[in-house]
MOPAC internal coordinates of N, CA, C and O (Angstrom, degrees):
PM7 1SCF
backbone

  N    0.0000 0     0.00 0     0.00 0    0    0    0
  C    1.4407 1     0.00 0     0.00 0    1    0    0
  C    1.5577 1   106.34 1     0.00 0    2    1    0
  O    1.2310 1   117.94 1   -54.94 1    3    2    1
  N    1.2958 1   121.53 1   125.06 1    3    2    1
  C    1.4261 1   123.16 1  -175.94 1    5    3    2
  C    1.5030 1   109.82 1   -83.48 1    6    5    3
  O    1.2310 1   120.21 1   -17.21 1    7    6    5
  N    1.3265 1   117.21 1   162.79 1    7    6    5
  C    1.4858 1   119.98 1   179.99 1    9    7    6
  C    1.5308 1   109.31 1   -78.07 1   10    9    7
  O    1.2310 1   121.47 1   -38.33 1   11   10    9
  N    1.3189 1   114.79 1   141.67 1   11   10    9
  C    1.4534 1   120.67 1  -178.58 1   13   11   10
  C    1.4975 1   108.46 1   -83.55 1   14   13   11
  O    1.2310 1   119.82 1   -54.73 1   15   14   13
  N    1.3472 1   117.94 1   125.27 1   15   14   13
  C    1.3817 1   123.51 1   177.64 1   17   15   14
  C    1.5372 1   112.17 1   -75.39 1   18   17   15
  O    1.2310 1   120.23 1   -36.75 1   19   18   17
  N    1.3104 1   117.16 1   143.25 1   19   18   17
  C    1.4668 1   118.77 1  -177.11 1   21   19   18
  C    1.6036 1   109.96 1   -69.60 1   22   21   19
  O    1.2310 1   121.71 1   -23.14 1   23   22   21
  N    1.2759 1   114.33 1   156.86 1   23   22   21
  C    1.4790 1   119.02 1  -174.72 1   25   23   22
  C    1.5370 1   111.80 1   -57.07 1   26   25   23
  O    1.2310 1   118.57 1   144.85 1   27   26   25
  N    1.2988 1   120.34 1   -35.15 1   27   26   25
  C    1.4177 1   121.75 1  -175.07 1   29   27   26
  C    1.5823 1   113.91 1   -93.89 1   30   29   27
  O    1.2310 1   119.53 1   178.68 1   31   30   29
  N    1.3343 1   118.49 1    -1.32 1   31   30   29
  C    1.4218 1   120.66 1  -175.62 1   33   31   30
  C    1.5344 1   110.26 1   -75.43 1   34   33   31
  O    1.2310 1   121.66 1   -39.46 1   35   34   33
  N    1.3631 1   114.43 1   140.54 1   35   34   33
  C    1.4087 1   120.61 1   176.76 1   37   35   34
  C    1.5170 1   109.58 1   -88.15 1   38   37   35
  O    1.2310 1   120.17 1   -52.06 1   39   38   37
  N    1.3692 1   117.27 1   127.94 1   39   38   37
  C    1.4767 1   118.87 1  -175.81 1   41   39   38
  C    1.5279 1   107.38 1   -61.16 1   42   41   39
  O    1.2310 1   121.36 1   -46.36 1   43   42   41
  N    1.2590 1   115.00 1   133.64 1   43   42   41
  C    1.4381 1   124.75 1   173.28 1   45   43   42
  C    1.5732 1   116.11 1    65.37 1   46   45   43
  O    1.2310 1   120.81 1  -167.25 1   47   46   45
  N    1.3499 1   116.05 1    12.75 1   47   46   45
  C    1.4568 1   118.57 1   176.09 1   49   47   46
  C    1.5421 1   107.58 1   -69.96 1   50   49   47
  O    1.2310 1   120.08 1   -45.12 1   51   50   49
  N    1.2848 1   117.44 1   134.88 1   51   50   49
  C    1.4705 1   121.71 1  -177.91 1   53   51   50
  C    1.5425 1   104.70 1  -104.22 1   54   53   51
  O    1.2310 1   123.03 1   -42.95 1   55   54   53
  N    1.3358 1   111.81 1   137.05 1   55   54   53
  C    1.5224 1   118.77 1   174.98 1   57   55   54
  C    1.4918 1   104.78 1  -112.34 1   58   57   55
  O    1.2310 1   121.00 1   -43.84 1   59   58   57
  N    1.3187 1   115.69 1   136.16 1   59   58   57
  C    1.4626 1   121.41 1   176.02 1   61   59   58
  C    1.4473 1   115.51 1  -103.90 1   62   61   59
  O    1.2310 1   118.76 1   -51.31 1   63   62   61
  N    1.3112 1   119.98 1   128.69 1   63   62   61
  C    1.4147 1   129.25 1   178.16 1   65   63   62
  C    1.5061 1   111.85 1  -106.61 1   66   65   63
  O    1.2310 1   120.34 1   -63.21 1   67   66   65
  N    1.3736 1   116.95 1   116.79 1   67   66   65
  C    1.4245 1   121.18 1   178.94 1   69   67   66
  C    1.5420 1   108.14 1  -102.21 1   70   69   67
  O    1.2310 1   119.56 1   -67.16 1   71   70   69
  N    1.2967 1   118.44 1   112.84 1   71   70   69
  C    1.4284 1   124.04 1   173.30 1   73   71   70
  C    1.4860 1   110.21 1   -88.98 1   74   73   71
  O    1.2310 1   118.12 1   -66.40 1   75   74   73
  N    1.3539 1   121.18 1   113.60 1   75   74   73
  C    1.4577 1   122.79 1  -169.00 1   77   75   74
  C    1.5054 1   109.86 1  -116.61 1   78   77   75
  O    1.2310 1   121.47 1   -40.85 1   79   78   77
  N    1.3098 1   114.80 1   139.15 1   79   78   77
  C    1.4586 1   121.86 1   178.48 1   81   79   78
  C    1.4941 1   105.13 1  -132.04 1   82   81   79
  O    1.2310 1   121.22 1   -45.55 1   83   82   81
  N    1.3498 1   115.28 1   134.45 1   83   82   81
  C    1.4526 1   121.49 1   175.16 1   85   83   82
  C    1.5281 1   110.81 1   -65.52 1   86   85   83
  O    1.2310 1   122.32 1   -41.24 1   87   86   85
  N    1.3818 1   113.17 1   138.76 1   87   86   85
  C    1.4144 1   118.15 1   169.89 1   89   87   86
  C    1.5446 1   109.71 1   -84.32 1   90   89   87
  O    1.2310 1   118.79 1    -0.39 1   91   90   89
  N    1.2979 1   119.91 1   179.61 1   91   90   89
  C    1.5063 1   120.74 1   178.13 1   93   91   90
  C    1.5489 1   106.55 1   -59.21 1   94   93   91
  O    1.2310 1   119.03 1   139.46 1   95   94   93
  N    1.3114 1   119.46 1   -40.54 1   95   94   93
  C    1.4759 1   121.82 1   177.21 1   97   95   94
  C    1.5195 1   114.05 1   -59.04 1   98   97   95
  O    1.2310 1   122.45 1   138.68 1   99   98   97
  N    1.3615 1   112.92 1   -41.32 1   99   98   97
  C    1.4855 1   120.19 1  -178.44 1  101   99   98
  C    1.4876 1   114.69 1   -69.46 1  102  101   99
  O    1.2310 1   119.49 1   151.33 1  103  102  101
  N    1.3400 1   118.58 1   -28.67 1  103  102  101
  C    1.4574 1   122.35 1   178.87 1  105  103  102
  C    1.4873 1   111.88 1   -71.77 1  106  105  103
  O    1.2310 1   118.32 1   158.24 1  107  106  105
  N    1.3329 1   120.80 1   -21.76 1  107  106  105
  C    1.5237 1   121.69 1  -176.98 1  109  107  106
  C    1.5437 1   109.10 1  -105.34 1  110  109  107
  O    1.2310 1   119.68 1  -176.72 1  111  110  109
  N    1.3198 1   118.21 1     3.28 1  111  110  109
  C    1.4966 1   117.64 1  -179.51 1  113  111  110
  C    1.5604 1   109.36 1   -74.07 1  114  113  111
  O    1.2310 1   121.99 1   -29.34 1  115  114  113
  N    1.3034 1   113.80 1   150.66 1  115  114  113
  C    1.4280 1   120.30 1   176.96 1  117  115  114
  C    1.5135 1   109.16 1   -83.17 1  118  117  115
  O    1.2310 1   121.17 1    -5.97 1  119  118  117
  N    1.3989 1   115.37 1   174.03 1  119  118  117
  C    1.4576 1   117.84 1  -179.46 1  121  119  118
  C    1.4774 1   113.86 1   -63.77 1  122  121  119
  O    1.2310 1   119.18 1   142.32 1  123  122  121
  N    1.3028 1   119.16 1   -37.68 1  123  122  121
  C    1.4652 1   122.12 1  -178.90 1  125  123  122
  C    1.5188 1   109.63 1   -64.27 1  126  125  123
  O    1.2310 1   118.47 1   137.88 1  127  126  125
  N    1.2707 1   120.52 1   -42.12 1  127  126  125
  C    1.4513 1   125.46 1   176.88 1  129  127  126
  C    1.5650 1   110.79 1   -61.55 1  130  129  127
  O    1.2310 1   121.39 1   135.96 1  131  130  129
  N    1.3020 1   114.95 1   -44.04 1  131  130  129
  C    1.4737 1   118.22 1  -179.06 1  133  131  130
  C    1.5227 1   108.84 1   -67.30 1  134  133  131
  O    1.2310 1   119.68 1   138.84 1  135  134  133
  N    1.2469 1   118.21 1   -41.16 1  135  134  133
  C    1.5383 1   123.70 1   179.49 1  137  135  134
  C    1.5230 1   109.19 1   -58.96 1  138  137  135
  O    1.2310 1   121.89 1   137.36 1  139  138  137
  N    1.3726 1   113.99 1   -42.64 1  139  138  137
  C    1.5073 1   117.83 1  -178.08 1  141  139  138
  C    1.5181 1   109.68 1   -64.31 1  142  141  139
  O    1.2310 1   120.47 1   140.11 1  143  142  141
  N    1.3250 1   116.71 1   -39.89 1  143  142  141
  C    1.4744 1   122.50 1   177.20 1  145  143  142
  C    1.5799 1   110.78 1   -62.60 1  146  145  143
  O    1.2310 1   120.57 1   132.77 1  147  146  145
  N    1.2663 1   116.52 1   -47.23 1  147  146  145
  C    1.5023 1   119.82 1   177.71 1  149  147  146
  C    1.5213 1   111.65 1   -62.42 1  150  149  147
  O    1.2310 1   120.20 1   137.24 1  151  150  149
  N    1.3260 1   117.23 1   -42.76 1  151  150  149
  C    1.4562 1   122.25 1   178.25 1  153  151  150
  C    1.5387 1   110.57 1   -59.24 1  154  153  151
  O    1.2310 1   120.86 1   139.22 1  155  154  153
  N    1.3548 1   115.97 1   -40.78 1  155  154  153
  C    1.4419 1   119.43 1   178.93 1  157  155  154
  C    1.4686 1   113.46 1   -64.07 1  158  157  155
  O    1.2310 1   120.13 1   138.19 1  159  158  157
  N    1.2851 1   117.35 1   -41.81 1  159  158  157
  C    1.4428 1   120.28 1   177.13 1  161  159  158
  C    1.4999 1   111.47 1   -68.35 1  162  161  159
  O    1.2310 1   120.04 1   139.83 1  163  162  161
  N    1.2994 1   117.53 1   -40.17 1  163  162  161
  C    1.5193 1   122.44 1   178.82 1  165  163  162
  C    1.5046 1   107.49 1   -58.48 1  166  165  163
  O    1.2310 1   119.48 1   136.07 1  167  166  165
  N    1.3186 1   118.60 1   -43.93 1  167  166  165
  C    1.4641 1   123.08 1  -176.90 1  169  167  166
  C    1.5375 1   109.57 1   -60.85 1  170  169  167
  O    1.2310 1   120.76 1   134.66 1  171  170  169
  N    1.3155 1   116.16 1   -45.34 1  171  170  169
  C    1.4602 1   120.53 1  -179.81 1  173  171  170
  C    1.5373 1   112.43 1   -66.44 1  174  173  171
  O    1.2310 1   120.60 1   144.27 1  175  174  173
  N    1.3169 1   116.46 1   -35.73 1  175  174  173
  C    1.4673 1   119.08 1   179.98 1  177  175  174
  C    1.5428 1   109.23 1   -70.01 1  178  177  175
  O    1.2310 1   120.48 1   139.87 1  179  178  177
  N    1.3037 1   116.69 1   -40.13 1  179  178  177
  C    1.5071 1   117.59 1   174.42 1  181  179  178
  C    1.5246 1   114.12 1   -64.58 1  182  181  179
  O    1.2310 1   121.77 1   139.48 1  183  182  181
  N    1.3845 1   114.22 1   -40.52 1  183  182  181
  C    1.4817 1   117.45 1   177.15 1  185  183  182
  C    1.4774 1   112.81 1   -61.14 1  186  185  183
  O    1.2310 1   119.58 1   150.65 1  187  186  185
  N    1.3228 1   118.41 1   -29.35 1  187  186  185
  C    1.4377 1   124.02 1   179.84 1  189  187  186
  C    1.5328 1   111.46 1   -84.64 1  190  189  187
  O    1.2310 1   119.85 1   173.02 1  191  190  189
  N    1.3387 1   117.90 1    -6.98 1  191  190  189
  C    1.4853 1   120.96 1   179.58 1  193  191  190
  C    1.4658 1   113.76 1    85.99 1  194  193  191
  O    1.2310 1   119.55 1  -162.49 1  195  194  193
  N    1.3233 1   118.46 1    17.51 1  195  194  193
  C    1.4475 1   122.58 1  -179.08 1  197  195  194
  C    1.4953 1   115.50 1  -100.42 1  198  197  195
  O    1.2310 1   120.25 1    -7.80 1  199  198  197
  N    1.3579 1   117.13 1   172.20 1  199  198  197
  C    1.4325 1   122.43 1   171.57 1  201  199  198
  C    1.5211 1   106.53 1  -123.90 1  202  201  199
  O    1.2310 1   122.02 1   -30.98 1  203  202  201
  N    1.3536 1   113.74 1   149.02 1  203  202  201
  C    1.4389 1   120.82 1  -175.18 1  205  203  202
  C    1.4896 1   112.08 1  -132.43 1  206  205  203
  O    1.2310 1   120.24 1   -37.90 1  207  206  205
  N    1.3273 1   117.14 1   142.10 1  207  206  205
  C    1.4848 1   126.12 1   167.83 1  209  207  206
  C    1.5264 1   107.99 1  -126.16 1  210  209  207
  O    1.2310 1   121.93 1   -52.53 1  211  210  209
  N    1.3180 1   113.91 1   127.47 1  211  210  209
  C    1.4701 1   123.22 1  -179.04 1  213  211  210
  C    1.4709 1   112.00 1  -109.28 1  214  213  211
  O    1.2310 1   119.04 1   -52.95 1  215  214  213
  N    1.3667 1   119.43 1   127.05 1  215  214  213
  C    1.3978 1   124.87 1  -175.73 1  217  215  214
  C    1.4672 1   110.59 1  -117.98 1  218  217  215
  O    1.2310 1   117.24 1   -46.86 1  219  218  217
  N    1.3283 1   122.86 1   133.14 1  219  218  217
  C    1.4465 1   124.93 1   173.29 1  221  219  218
  C    1.5036 1   108.06 1   -86.98 1  222  221  219
  O    1.2310 1   121.12 1   -47.07 1  223  222  221
  N    1.3007 1   115.46 1   132.93 1  223  222  221
  C    1.5257 1   119.76 1  -174.88 1  225  223  222
  C    1.5349 1   109.92 1  -126.75 1  226  225  223
  O    1.2310 1   121.90 1  -123.36 1  227  226  225
  N    1.3646 1   113.97 1    56.64 1  227  226  225
  C    1.4626 1   119.06 1   178.59 1  229  227  226
  C    1.4684 1   111.83 1   -56.77 1  230  229  227
  O    1.2310 1   121.51 1   -44.15 1  231  230  229
  N    1.3738 1   114.72 1   135.85 1  231  230  229
  C    1.4688 1   120.41 1   177.55 1  233  231  230
  C    1.5377 1   110.46 1    86.44 1  234  233  231
  O    1.2310 1   118.86 1  -177.64 1  235  234  233
  N    1.2817 1   119.78 1     2.36 1  235  234  233
  C    1.4599 1   124.93 1   179.09 1  237  235  234
  C    1.5203 1   109.71 1  -105.38 1  238  237  235
  O    1.2310 1   118.87 1    -9.78 1  239  238  237
  N    1.2899 1   119.75 1   170.22 1  239  238  237
  C    1.4638 1   119.46 1  -176.48 1  241  239  238
  C    1.5025 1   111.87 1   -69.39 1  242  241  239
  O    1.2310 1   120.93 1   164.12 1  243  242  241
  N    1.3380 1   115.82 1   -15.88 1  243  242  241
  C    1.5038 1   120.21 1   177.52 1  245  243  242
  C    1.5810 1   106.28 1  -118.94 1  246  245  243
  O    1.2310 1   121.71 1   -27.73 1  247  246  245
  N    1.3089 1   114.33 1   152.27 1  247  246  245
  C    1.4680 1   117.62 1   179.71 1  249  247  246
  C    1.5118 1   111.27 1   -85.64 1  250  249  247
  O    1.2310 1   119.24 1   151.42 1  251  250  249
  N    1.3148 1   119.05 1   -28.58 1  251  250  249
  C    1.4370 1   121.64 1  -177.77 1  253  251  250
  C    1.5662 1   109.69 1  -145.88 1  254  253  251
  O    1.2310 1   121.15 1   -29.12 1  255  254  253
  N    1.2886 1   115.41 1   150.88 1  255  254  253
  C    1.5043 1   121.61 1   171.75 1  257  255  254
  C    1.5184 1   103.22 1  -125.36 1  258  257  255
  O    1.2310 1   120.26 1   -51.59 1  259  258  257
  N    1.2847 1   117.11 1   128.41 1  259  258  257
  C    1.5041 1   122.62 1   172.51 1  261  259  258
  C    1.4984 1   107.33 1  -112.63 1  262  261  259
  O    1.2310 1   121.27 1   -44.34 1  263  262  261
  N    1.2942 1   115.18 1   135.66 1  263  262  261
  C    1.4763 1   122.09 1   178.89 1  265  263  262
  C    1.5162 1   107.29 1  -116.50 1  266  265  263
  O    1.2310 1   120.85 1   -62.99 1  267  266  265
  N    1.3351 1   115.99 1   117.01 1  267  266  265
  C    1.4600 1   121.75 1  -172.93 1  269  267  266
  C    1.5241 1   110.14 1  -121.38 1  270  269  267
  O    1.2310 1   119.41 1   -47.41 1  271  270  269
  N    1.2876 1   118.73 1   132.59 1  271  270  269
  C    1.4477 1   121.67 1   178.57 1  273  271  270
  C    1.5435 1   107.22 1  -131.32 1  274  273  271
  O    1.2310 1   121.70 1   -17.24 1  275  274  273
  N    1.3518 1   114.36 1   162.76 1  275  274  273
  C    1.4835 1   120.71 1   176.07 1  277  275  274
  C    1.5037 1   111.33 1    81.40 1  278  277  275
  O    1.2310 1   116.93 1  -153.79 1  279  278  277
  N    1.3090 1   123.44 1    26.21 1  279  278  277
  C    1.4564 1   123.34 1   177.41 1  281  279  278
  C    1.5306 1   109.97 1  -129.32 1  282  281  279
  O    1.2310 1   121.09 1   -14.42 1  283  282  281
  N    1.2926 1   115.51 1   165.58 1  283  282  281
  C    1.4458 1   122.85 1   177.03 1  285  283  282
  C    1.5400 1   108.18 1   -85.66 1  286  285  283
  O    1.2310 1   122.92 1   -10.60 1  287  286  285
  N    1.3921 1   112.01 1   169.40 1  287  286  285
  C    1.4577 1   115.97 1   174.79 1  289  287  286
  C    1.4889 1   111.91 1   -63.88 1  290  289  287
  O    1.2310 1   120.02 1   140.64 1  291  290  289
  N    1.3586 1   117.57 1   -39.36 1  291  290  289
  C    1.4105 1   118.96 1   177.98 1  293  291  290
  C    1.5334 1   114.28 1   -63.15 1  294  293  291
  O    1.2310 1   120.08 1   142.05 1  295  294  293
  N    1.3544 1   117.45 1   -37.95 1  295  294  293
  C    1.4279 1   123.23 1   173.38 1  297  295  294
  C    1.5177 1   110.52 1   -58.71 1  298  297  295
  O    1.2310 1   121.54 1   136.45 1  299  298  297
  N    1.3435 1   114.65 1   -43.55 1  299  298  297
  C    1.4676 1   118.70 1  -176.02 1  301  299  298
  C    1.5468 1   108.97 1   -60.36 1  302  301  299
  O    1.2310 1   119.80 1   137.91 1  303  302  301
  N    1.2645 1   117.99 1   -42.09 1  303  302  301
  C    1.4984 1   123.21 1   176.71 1  305  303  302
  C    1.5171 1   112.39 1   -61.70 1  306  305  303
  O    1.2310 1   122.15 1   135.89 1  307  306  305
  N    1.3416 1   113.48 1   -44.11 1  307  306  305
  C    1.5664 1   118.16 1   177.97 1  309  307  306
  C    1.5391 1   108.90 1   -62.34 1  310  309  307
  O    1.2310 1   119.17 1   143.33 1  311  310  309
  N    1.2838 1   119.18 1   -36.67 1  311  310  309
  C    1.4283 1   122.46 1  -179.85 1  313  311  310
  C    1.5188 1   111.05 1   -65.23 1  314  313  311
  O    1.2310 1   120.42 1   137.56 1  315  314  313
  N    1.3119 1   116.80 1   -42.44 1  315  314  313
  C    1.5150 1   120.89 1   173.81 1  317  315  314
  C    1.5110 1   109.75 1   -54.76 1  318  317  315
  O    1.2310 1   120.68 1   134.60 1  319  318  317
  N    1.3447 1   116.31 1   -45.40 1  319  318  317
  C    1.4518 1   117.68 1   179.03 1  321  319  318
  C    1.4598 1   114.89 1   -64.76 1  322  321  319
  O    1.2310 1   120.34 1   146.51 1  323  322  321
  N    1.3006 1   116.95 1   -33.49 1  323  322  321
  C    1.5023 1   120.57 1   172.18 1  325  323  322
  C    1.4643 1   114.58 1   -67.16 1  326  325  323
  O    1.2310 1   119.17 1   141.69 1  327  326  325
  N    1.3219 1   119.18 1   -38.31 1  327  326  325
  C    1.4553 1   124.77 1   176.15 1  329  327  326
  C    1.5798 1   108.86 1   -62.89 1  330  329  327
  O    1.2310 1   120.02 1   136.09 1  331  330  329
  N    1.2713 1   117.56 1   -43.91 1  331  330  329
  C    1.4013 1   120.96 1  -170.70 1  333  331  330
  C    1.5112 1   115.65 1   -89.31 1  334  333  331
  O    1.2310 1   120.42 1   166.62 1  335  334  333
  N    1.3337 1   116.80 1   -13.38 1  335  334  333
  C    1.4990 1   120.42 1  -171.66 1  337  335  334
  C    1.5243 1   113.28 1   -62.00 1  338  337  335
  O    1.2310 1   118.01 1   148.06 1  339  338  337
  N    1.2723 1   121.39 1   -31.94 1  339  338  337
  C    1.4516 1   122.40 1  -177.73 1  341  339  338
  C    1.5309 1   112.26 1   -86.97 1  342  341  339
  O    1.2310 1   119.72 1   176.60 1  343  342  341
  N    1.3308 1   118.13 1    -3.40 1  343  342  341
  C    1.4462 1   122.60 1   175.89 1  345  343  342
  C    1.4760 1   115.15 1    76.32 1  346  345  343
  O    1.2310 1   119.48 1  -169.82 1  347  346  345
  N    1.3694 1   118.60 1    10.18 1  347  346  345
  C    1.4333 1   120.90 1  -175.42 1  349  347  346
  C    1.5513 1   114.53 1   -92.77 1  350  349  347
  O    1.2310 1   122.16 1   168.80 1  351  350  349
  N    1.4122 1   113.48 1   -11.20 1  351  350  349
  C    1.4810 1   118.20 1  -178.20 1  353  351  350
  C    1.4677 1   108.67 1  -158.49 1  354  353  351
  O    1.2310 1   121.06 1   -29.59 1  355  354  353
  N    1.3819 1   115.58 1   150.41 1  355  354  353
  C    1.4355 1   127.84 1   171.39 1  357  355  354
  C    1.5208 1   105.39 1  -103.76 1  358  357  355
  O    1.2310 1   121.61 1   -38.40 1  359  358  357
  N    1.3056 1   114.52 1   141.60 1  359  358  357
  C    1.4483 1   118.36 1   177.12 1  361  359  358
  C    1.5294 1   112.60 1  -121.04 1  362  361  359
  O    1.2310 1   119.47 1   -43.86 1  363  362  361
  N    1.2757 1   118.62 1   136.14 1  363  362  361
  C    1.4945 1   123.50 1   170.56 1  365  363  362
  C    1.5341 1   104.61 1  -106.40 1  366  365  363
  O    1.2310 1   121.13 1   -54.96 1  367  366  365
  N    1.3274 1   115.44 1   125.04 1  367  366  365
  C    1.4854 1   121.09 1   179.55 1  369  367  366
  C    1.4745 1   111.85 1   -99.81 1  370  369  367
  O    1.2310 1   120.47 1   -50.70 1  371  370  369
  N    1.3709 1   116.71 1   129.30 1  371  370  369
  C    1.4231 1   124.57 1   179.42 1  373  371  370
  C    1.5462 1   105.80 1  -128.86 1  374  373  371
  O    1.2310 1   120.82 1   -48.19 1  375  374  373
  N    1.3327 1   116.04 1   131.81 1  375  374  373
  C    1.4239 1   116.88 1   174.25 1  377  375  374
  C    1.5184 1   112.78 1  -114.54 1  378  377  375
  O    1.2310 1   120.16 1   -23.80 1  379  378  377
  N    1.3476 1   117.30 1   156.20 1  379  378  377
  C    1.4400 1   120.58 1  -175.50 1  381  379  378
  C    1.5873 1   109.21 1  -160.10 1  382  381  379
  O    1.2310 1   122.96 1   -17.53 1  383  382  381
  N    1.3110 1   111.93 1   162.47 1  383  382  381
  C    1.4747 1   118.77 1   172.64 1  385  383  382
  C    1.5008 1   109.50 1  -119.74 1  386  385  383
  O    1.2310 1   122.22 1   -32.79 1  387  386  385
  N    1.3330 1   113.36 1   147.21 1  387  386  385
  C    1.4642 1   120.65 1  -175.99 1  389  387  386
  C    1.4765 1   110.95 1   -66.65 1  390  389  387
  O    1.2310 1   122.17 1   -43.48 1  391  390  389
  N    1.3509 1   113.46 1   136.52 1  391  390  389
  C    1.5008 1   119.90 1   179.07 1  393  391  390
  C    1.5278 1   108.06 1  -105.49 1  394  393  391
  O    1.2310 1   121.93 1   135.73 1  395  394  393
  N    1.3222 1   113.90 1   -44.27 1  395  394  393
  C    1.5128 1   117.97 1   177.34 1  397  395  394
  C    1.4632 1   109.86 1  -157.80 1  398  397  395
  O    1.2310 1   119.51 1   -20.04 1  399  398  397
  N    1.2651 1   118.55 1   159.96 1  399  398  397
  C    1.4944 1   126.82 1  -177.70 1  401  399  398
  C    1.5415 1   110.02 1  -135.31 1  402  401  399
  O    1.2310 1   121.76 1   -47.92 1  403  402  401
  N    1.2783 1   114.24 1   132.08 1  403  402  401
  C    1.4621 1   116.57 1   173.57 1  405  403  402
  C    1.5236 1   111.20 1  -117.91 1  406  405  403
  O    1.2310 1   117.72 1   -69.44 1  407  406  405
  N    1.3196 1   121.95 1   110.56 1  407  406  405
  C    1.4342 1   120.82 1  -177.30 1  409  407  406
  C    1.5206 1   114.26 1   -71.94 1  410  409  407
  O    1.2310 1   120.10 1   180.00 1  411  410  409

């Protein structure tokens, strides 16, 4: 028996999860530098036509989790490059499709 897709789910839409951990450089950055990095990633996500939600995960194995929808696989890879280019964070990219949704 297959999983029932929620009423609002788009068939075969891929969601990308970016699990991010600060590097040594990232842990010593000031707030202004961190904001500049986030703004750079946000700009790329918008250019690619996607939407992003960023979550702080203090006390977890990763410092942040970003959930991005509305982009292609190639765009997902370009976003990883944008996240990592300043050397402040390493990102692990995971993709998935929605199985169910509970509002």
